[in-house]
C-alpha positions as CSV (number, residue, x, y, z in Angstrom):
1,M,0.0,-0.1,0.2
2,A,1.7,3.2,-1.1
3,G,1.6,6.6,0.5
4,S,-1.4,7.9,1.3
5,Q,-3.9,6.2,-0.6
6,P,-4.6,2.8,0.9
7,L,-7.9,1.8,-0.3
8,A,-7.9,2.6,-4.4
9,S,-5.4,4.3,-6.6
10,Q,-6.3,4.9,-10.2
11,R,-4.3,8.0,-10.8
12,G,-3.1,8.7,-14.1
13,D,-5.7,6.2,-16.0
14,S,-9.1,7.6,-15.2
15,T,-10.4,10.7,-16.6
16,T,-13.9,12.3,-15.6
17,D,-15.7,11.0,-18.2
18,E,-14.7,7.4,-17.5
19,T,-15.1,7.8,-13.7
20,L,-19.0,8.7,-14.3
21,S,-19.3,6.1,-16.8
22,R,-18.1,3.6,-14.6
23,F,-20.5,4.8,-11.7
24,I,-23.7,5.0,-14.0
25,S,-22.9,1.7,-15.4
26,V,-22.4,-0.2,-11.9
27,R,-25.6,1.5,-10.5
28,A,-27.6,0.4,-13.4
29,R,-26.3,-3.0,-13.2
30,T,-27.3,-3.2,-9.7
31,E,-30.9,-2.4,-10.4
32,E,-30.8,-4.7,-13.2
33,L,-30.1,-7.5,-10.9
34,C,-32.9,-6.6,-8.8
35,E,-35.6,-6.3,-12.1
36,P,-36.7,-10.3,-11.4
37,L,-37.8,-9.5,-7.6
38,D,-41.1,-8.5,-6.2
39,V,-40.8,-6.0,-3.4
40,E,-42.0,-8.9,-1.1
41,D,-38.7,-10.7,-1.8
42,M,-36.6,-7.8,-1.3
43,M,-37.1,-7.2,2.3
44,V,-37.0,-10.8,3.7
45,Q,-33.7,-11.7,6.0
46,S,-33.5,-15.5,6.1
47,M,-30.7,-15.6,8.4
48,D,-28.3,-12.9,10.3
49,D,-25.5,-13.2,7.5
50,V,-28.0,-12.4,5.0
51,S,-29.3,-8.9,4.3
52,P,-32.2,-7.9,2.1
53,T,-32.3,-6.8,-1.2
54,K,-33.6,-3.4,-0.6
55,W,-30.8,-3.0,2.2
56,H,-28.0,-3.8,-0.1
57,L,-29.7,-1.2,-2.8
58,A,-29.8,1.5,0.3
59,H,-26.7,0.7,1.6
60,T,-24.3,0.9,-1.5
61,T,-26.0,4.6,-1.7
62,W,-25.3,5.4,1.6
63,F,-21.6,4.6,1.1
64,F,-21.7,7.2,-1.7
65,E,-23.5,9.8,0.4
66,T,-21.7,9.2,3.6
67,F,-17.9,9.2,2.3
68,I,-18.4,11.5,-1.0
69,L,-21.3,14.0,-0.7
70,E,-21.5,14.9,2.6
71,R,-17.6,15.1,3.1
72,H,-17.0,16.8,-0.2
73,V,-20.2,18.8,-1.7
74,R,-20.7,22.1,0.2
75,A,-23.9,22.6,1.6
76,Y,-25.4,19.1,0.5
77,E,-28.3,18.1,2.6
78,P,-28.4,14.1,3.5
79,F,-31.9,12.8,1.5
80,D,-32.9,11.4,5.1
81,P,-30.9,12.1,8.4
82,A,-32.3,8.6,9.6
83,Y,-30.5,6.9,7.1
84,K,-27.1,7.5,8.4
85,I,-27.9,5.0,11.0
86,L,-30.4,2.3,9.0
87,F,-28.0,1.6,6.5
88,N,-24.5,1.8,8.4
89,S,-23.0,-1.6,8.2
90,Y,-20.2,-1.7,10.4
91,Y,-18.4,1.7,10.2
92,N,-18.4,2.7,14.0
93,A,-16.4,5.7,13.0
94,V,-19.6,7.0,11.4
95,G,-21.7,6.7,14.4
96,D,-24.3,4.3,15.4
97,M,-25.7,1.6,13.2
98,H,-29.3,-0.4,13.2
99,P,-28.4,-4.3,14.2
100,R,-27.3,-6.5,11.5
101,P,-29.6,-9.3,12.3
102,R,-32.6,-6.9,12.6
103,R,-32.5,-5.6,8.8
104,G,-35.2,-7.6,7.7
105,L,-37.6,-6.0,10.1
106,L,-37.3,-2.6,8.2
107,S,-40.1,-2.6,6.0
108,R,-39.9,1.2,6.2
109,P,-38.5,2.8,4.3
110,T,-40.6,1.1,1.2
111,A,-38.6,-0.3,-1.7
112,A,-39.8,2.7,-3.6
113,Q,-38.6,5.3,-1.2
114,V,-35.0,3.2,-1.5
115,Y,-35.3,3.7,-5.2
116,D,-36.2,7.4,-4.7
117,Y,-33.2,7.7,-2.3
118,R,-30.7,6.4,-5.2
119,R,-32.2,8.5,-7.9
120,H,-31.2,11.6,-5.3
121,V,-27.9,10.4,-4.6
122,D,-27.3,9.4,-8.5
123,S,-28.3,12.8,-9.2
124,A,-26.4,14.6,-6.8
125,L,-22.8,12.8,-7.2
126,G,-23.3,12.9,-11.4
127,E,-23.6,16.5,-11.3
128,F,-20.6,16.7,-8.8
129,V,-18.1,14.6,-10.6
130,G,-19.3,16.0,-13.8
131,S,-18.8,19.5,-13.0
132,G,-14.9,19.1,-13.3
133,N,-13.9,20.1,-9.9
134,T,-13.2,16.7,-8.5
135,N,-9.7,15.8,-7.8
136,D,-7.6,12.4,-7.6
137,E,-9.1,11.9,-4.0
138,I,-12.5,12.1,-5.1
139,T,-12.0,9.8,-8.5
140,D,-10.3,7.2,-5.9
141,L,-13.4,7.5,-3.5
142,V,-16.2,7.0,-6.6
143,T,-14.0,4.1,-7.9
144,L,-13.9,2.3,-4.5
145,G,-17.6,2.9,-4.2
146,C,-18.3,1.1,-7.7
147,H,-16.0,-1.7,-6.4
148,H,-17.8,-2.0,-3.3
149,E,-21.0,-1.7,-4.9
150,Q,-20.0,-4.8,-7.4
151,Q,-19.3,-6.7,-3.9
152,H,-23.0,-6.3,-3.1
153,Q,-24.4,-7.2,-6.6
154,E,-22.8,-10.5,-5.5
155,L,-24.2,-10.5,-2.0
156,I,-27.5,-9.5,-3.8
157,L,-27.5,-12.8,-5.9
158,T,-26.2,-15.3,-3.1
159,D,-28.4,-13.3,-0.4
160,I,-31.6,-13.8,-2.5
161,K,-30.7,-17.5,-3.4
162,H,-30.7,-18.1,0.3
163,V,-33.8,-16.0,0.6
164,L,-35.5,-18.1,-2.1
165,S,-34.4,-21.7,-0.8
166,C,-36.1,-21.1,2.7
167,N,-39.3,-21.0,0.5
168,P,-41.3,-24.4,0.2
169,L,-42.4,-23.3,-2.9
170,Q,-38.5,-23.3,-3.9
171,P,-39.3,-20.3,-6.5
172,A,-36.7,-19.4,-9.3
173,Y,-35.2,-16.2,-9.2
174,R,-35.2,-16.3,-13.1
175,A,-35.3,-19.0,-15.7
176,D,-32.4,-21.2,-16.5
177,T,-30.7,-19.6,-19.4
178,R,-27.8,-22.4,-20.0
179,G,-29.5,-24.6,-21.9
180,T,-27.4,-27.9,-22.8
181,D,-23.9,-26.1,-22.5
182,T,-21.5,-29.0,-21.8
183,V,-18.5,-27.6,-23.1
184,G,-15.5,-28.1,-21.4
185,Y,-13.0,-30.6,-19.6
186,A,-14.3,-33.7,-18.0
187,G,-11.5,-36.0,-17.4
188,P,-9.4,-36.9,-14.5
189,T,-7.5,-33.9,-13.2
190,P,-4.2,-33.4,-14.5
191,W,-1.3,-32.2,-11.8
192,L,0.7,-29.1,-12.7
193,G,4.2,-28.6,-11.0
194,F,5.5,-25.3,-9.8
195,E,9.3,-25.4,-8.9
196,G,8.8,-22.6,-6.1
197,G,11.3,-19.9,-4.8
198,L,10.8,-16.3,-4.3
199,S,7.8,-14.7,-5.9
200,W,6.0,-11.6,-6.1
201,I,2.7,-11.4,-4.7
202,G,0.3,-8.6,-3.9
203,A,-1.1,-5.7,-6.1
204,P,1.0,-2.8,-7.9
205,D,1.0,0.6,-6.6
206,E,-0.6,1.0,-10.0
207,G,-4.4,0.8,-10.5
208,F,-7.3,-0.1,-8.4
209,A,-7.1,-2.7,-5.4
210,F,-8.2,-2.7,-2.0
211,D,-5.7,-1.9,0.9
212,N,-5.6,-5.6,2.2
213,E,-3.9,-6.6,-1.5
214,R,-1.1,-4.3,-0.7
215,P,1.8,-4.1,-0.5
216,R,3.4,-6.0,-3.2
217,H,6.0,-7.9,-1.8
218,K,7.8,-11.3,-2.0
219,V,7.2,-14.8,-0.7
220,Y,9.0,-18.0,-0.6
221,V,7.2,-21.0,-1.6
222,E,8.3,-24.5,-1.6
223,P,7.8,-26.5,-4.8
224,F,4.2,-27.6,-5.2
225,E,1.6,-28.9,-7.5
226,L,-1.7,-27.4,-8.0
227,A,-4.8,-29.3,-10.0
228,A,-5.4,-27.9,-13.0
229,R,-9.0,-27.5,-12.2
230,P,-11.4,-26.8,-9.6
231,V,-12.9,-30.3,-7.8
232,T,-16.3,-31.1,-9.5
233,N,-19.5,-32.1,-8.3
234,G,-19.1,-35.9,-9.3
235,E,-15.7,-35.7,-7.6
236,F,-17.3,-34.3,-4.3
237,A,-20.3,-37.0,-4.2
238,E,-17.7,-39.3,-4.4
239,F,-16.5,-38.5,-1.0
240,I,-20.1,-38.2,0.2
241,E,-21.1,-41.9,-0.9
242,D,-17.5,-43.0,0.9
243,G,-18.9,-41.7,4.2
244,G,-17.0,-38.4,4.2
245,Y,-19.4,-36.5,6.4
246,R,-19.1,-39.3,9.1
247,R,-15.7,-40.0,9.5
248,A,-14.5,-37.7,11.9
249,N,-10.5,-38.3,11.3
250,L,-11.1,-36.2,8.0
251,W,-12.3,-33.2,10.0
252,L,-10.6,-30.2,11.8
253,S,-11.9,-30.3,15.1
254,D,-14.1,-27.2,14.6
255,G,-15.2,-28.7,11.4
256,W,-16.3,-31.9,12.9
257,D,-18.4,-29.7,15.7
258,A,-19.7,-28.0,12.9
259,V,-20.8,-30.8,10.9
260,N,-22.9,-32.7,13.9
261,R,-24.3,-29.2,15.2
262,N,-25.8,-28.2,11.8
263,G,-26.5,-31.8,10.7
264,W,-24.4,-31.1,7.4
265,T,-24.4,-34.6,5.0
266,M,-23.9,-32.4,1.7
267,P,-23.0,-29.2,0.7
268,Q,-25.5,-26.3,0.9
269,Y,-28.7,-26.5,-1.4
270,W,-27.9,-30.0,-2.3
271,Q,-30.9,-32.6,-2.4
272,S,-30.9,-36.2,-2.6
273,R,-33.7,-37.8,-4.5
274,D,-33.7,-41.2,-5.3
275,G,-30.1,-41.9,-5.3
276,E,-29.8,-38.7,-7.7
277,Y,-28.1,-35.5,-6.5
278,A,-30.0,-32.1,-7.5
279,A,-29.4,-28.7,-6.0
280,F,-31.3,-25.5,-5.5
281,T,-29.9,-22.8,-7.9
282,L,-31.2,-19.2,-8.8
283,S,-33.1,-21.0,-11.5
284,G,-35.1,-23.3,-9.2
285,V,-34.2,-27.3,-8.2
286,L,-32.1,-28.4,-11.0
287,P,-30.2,-31.7,-11.5
288,L,-26.5,-31.9,-10.3
289,R,-23.9,-32.0,-13.3
290,D,-20.8,-34.1,-12.5
291,S,-18.3,-32.1,-14.2
292,E,-19.3,-28.7,-13.1
293,P,-17.3,-27.1,-9.9
294,V,-18.4,-27.9,-6.7
295,C,-19.8,-25.1,-4.6
296,H,-21.7,-23.9,-1.3
297,I,-19.2,-25.7,0.8
298,S,-17.3,-24.1,3.6
299,H,-13.8,-24.3,4.4
300,Y,-14.2,-27.1,6.6
301,E,-15.8,-29.1,4.0
302,A,-12.7,-28.3,1.4
303,D,-10.3,-29.1,3.6
304,A,-12.0,-32.3,4.6
305,F,-12.4,-33.2,0.9
306,A,-8.5,-32.6,0.6
307,R,-7.6,-34.8,3.2
308,W,-10.0,-37.4,1.7
309,A,-8.2,-36.9,-1.5
310,G,-5.0,-37.3,-0.1
311,A,-4.4,-33.6,-0.7
312,R,-4.6,-30.4,0.9
313,L,-5.8,-26.8,0.0
314,P,-3.4,-24.5,-1.6
315,T,-2.1,-21.3,0.4
316,E,-3.1,-18.1,-0.9
317,A,0.7,-17.3,-2.0
318,E,0.5,-20.8,-3.8
319,W,-2.6,-19.8,-5.7
320,E,-1.3,-16.5,-7.0
321,V,2.0,-18.0,-8.0
322,A,0.0,-20.2,-10.4
323,C,-2.6,-18.1,-11.6
324,D,-1.8,-16.6,-14.8
325,P,-2.4,-12.6,-14.9
326,G,-3.6,-12.7,-18.0
327,Q,-5.9,-15.4,-17.9
328,D,-9.6,-14.3,-18.8
329,A,-12.3,-14.5,-16.2
330,D,-15.1,-16.1,-18.9
331,D,-17.5,-17.5,-16.1
332,T,-18.6,-14.4,-14.5
333,A,-22.0,-12.6,-13.8
334,D,-21.6,-10.9,-16.9
335,L,-22.5,-14.2,-18.7
336,G,-25.7,-14.1,-16.9
337,I,-25.9,-18.1,-16.2
338,F,-25.7,-17.3,-12.5
339,R,-24.2,-21.2,-12.2
340,P,-21.0,-22.6,-12.7
341,R,-19.9,-23.9,-16.0
342,R,-17.7,-26.9,-16.6
343,A,-14.2,-26.2,-16.8
344,P,-12.7,-25.4,-19.9
345,D,-10.2,-27.6,-21.7
346,I,-6.6,-27.9,-19.8
347,G,-3.6,-26.1,-21.5
348,Q,-0.4,-25.4,-20.3
349,G,-1.7,-24.3,-16.8
350,P,-4.3,-24.0,-14.6
351,V,-8.1,-23.2,-15.8
352,A,-11.2,-21.6,-14.4
353,M,-8.8,-19.8,-11.6
354,L,-10.9,-16.6,-12.3
355,G,-14.5,-16.5,-12.1
356,S,-16.8,-19.7,-11.6
357,V,-16.2,-20.8,-8.1
358,W,-14.5,-18.8,-5.3
359,E,-11.5,-21.3,-3.9
360,W,-10.7,-21.8,-0.3
361,T,-7.2,-21.4,0.6
362,A,-5.4,-22.7,3.6
363,S,-4.6,-19.1,4.8
364,A,-6.0,-17.2,7.7
365,Y,-6.8,-13.7,6.5
366,T,-4.2,-11.7,8.0
367,P,-2.3,-8.4,7.0
368,Y,0.4,-8.6,4.7
369,S,3.8,-7.8,6.0
370,G,4.0,-3.9,5.7
371,Y,0.4,-3.4,5.3
372,K,-1.1,0.1,7.1
373,Q,-4.6,0.2,7.6
374,A,-6.4,3.6,6.2
375,A,-7.0,6.4,8.9
376,G,-10.7,7.1,9.6
377,A,-13.7,5.3,8.9
378,L,-12.4,3.9,5.5
379,G,-9.8,1.9,7.4
380,E,-12.5,0.1,8.5
381,Y,-13.1,-1.4,5.3
382,N,-10.8,-4.4,5.6
383,G,-8.4,-4.1,8.3
384,K,-11.1,-4.5,11.3
385,F,-12.0,-8.4,9.6
386,M,-8.2,-9.8,10.3
387,S,-9.2,-12.3,12.7
388,G,-11.2,-15.8,12.5
389,Q,-11.3,-15.6,8.7
390,V,-10.0,-17.7,6.1
391,V,-9.0,-16.5,2.5
392,L,-10.7,-17.3,-0.7
393,R,-9.2,-16.7,-4.2
394,G,-10.5,-16.1,-7.9
395,G,-14.1,-14.8,-8.1
396,S,-17.1,-16.6,-8.9
397,C,-19.7,-16.9,-11.4
398,L,-21.5,-14.2,-9.5
399,T,-19.0,-11.7,-9.6
400,A,-18.7,-8.8,-12.1
401,A,-16.0,-9.5,-14.5
402,G,-14.3,-5.9,-14.1
403,H,-14.2,-6.8,-10.3
404,I,-12.1,-10.0,-10.5
405,R,-8.3,-10.1,-10.8
406,P,-5.7,-12.3,-9.3
407,T,-4.8,-10.3,-6.2
408,Y,-8.2,-9.8,-5.0
409,R,-8.1,-11.6,-1.2
410,N,-11.7,-12.6,-0.2
411,F,-12.6,-13.6,3.2
412,F,-15.1,-15.5,5.3
413,P,-15.5,-17.3,8.4
414,P,-14.7,-21.1,7.8
415,A,-18.2,-22.0,8.3
416,A,-19.7,-19.7,5.9
417,R,-21.5,-21.7,2.9
418,W,-23.8,-19.5,1.4
419,Q,-21.3,-17.9,-0.8
420,M,-20.5,-19.4,-4.3
421,S,-17.4,-21.3,-2.7
422,G,-15.5,-24.3,-3.8
423,L,-11.9,-25.6,-3.9
424,R,-8.7,-26.8,-5.9
425,L,-6.5,-28.8,-4.7
426,A,-2.9,-28.9,-4.0
427,R,-0.1,-30.9,-2.6
428,N,3.9,-31.0,-1.8
429,L,6.1,-31.8,-4.7
430,A,9.3,-33.5,-3.7
431,R,12.7,-31.5,-4.7
432,G,14.6,-33.0,-7.6
């Protein structure tokens, strides 16, 4: 992380027009994702970790209003002073906040009022940015706000999937548009060797990155092998059928407690019908395809599967060393399928590392050497969560394409399953 710009830095490669265009595009995309929903869908909170769609729409707007308009636009009047508390997520430096588990109780403001709030803030910020009076700091903040909103776009999809899955009608968010696509690799997983040594990881100073991706630094990695593609549904079904959820020796202690406490017998959203597996998806209940990447598993399940397979999870350093920075992210939310596709044909390197499913690593979410948390409220964006979380890498089929990069460090508690999380295997490679 360089100098006084700890959260976002696009200096020198973003004009006012480009910044405003990105803002308009991201804001429109969020509302496009909400179009299949009725207002009744948008206020449900199905568990503490899930936020109502309406809350996501308001909170992302609150972010722009709180950190840009209120602080940098002279004489700006907030849309509604009560929103400062209602839609604050976790920024203690900003002030009080409505309790997270009670977001589903906010029947007011209505969805219509939240959309009015968005129009108000969009207009004010568009006028401010378009005035030409902005500076590098404002450009960085708008860029950060856009990436923050893209994070919430993914959460809108994962959260509404959980909401709809709790409905006995098992309703679809939208119809399945994937058809009979079976393109890709489905044979045994090749292993790819990496010789190890000193390597650079982390985001460079140029371009956007969250503060937890910096500073760029060298790490030493022992020789290792990485699976060429993510673990599939078919492979995970073999783990289940071999008693994987009943064998304590495969599990971390906390993981075994979670299995027994929660009654886990298969990944979240899976169903077993007459010996055949199906899963609840954003298109309703559909048969599982063996060749597609497994998803909606916790870190504990990923780790147990890796032990069962005679392998392990990669560290985040190994993962980044193996990821080709020029690799395309072609299985993203922009595709509109919202379900991970079968991995493409294997080439010279690992495939489907960007997009498809977030991949659990073996690495605890801790700061890089040299990390400095930003001052003020925005310093709470990432740094305050660096305890009790595990790093995931790569993005998913619900992540916006422009939001994915090889250095991105996502993180969740090890028991989390409602995100689009899967795994890729690694193992040690003996020195030659």
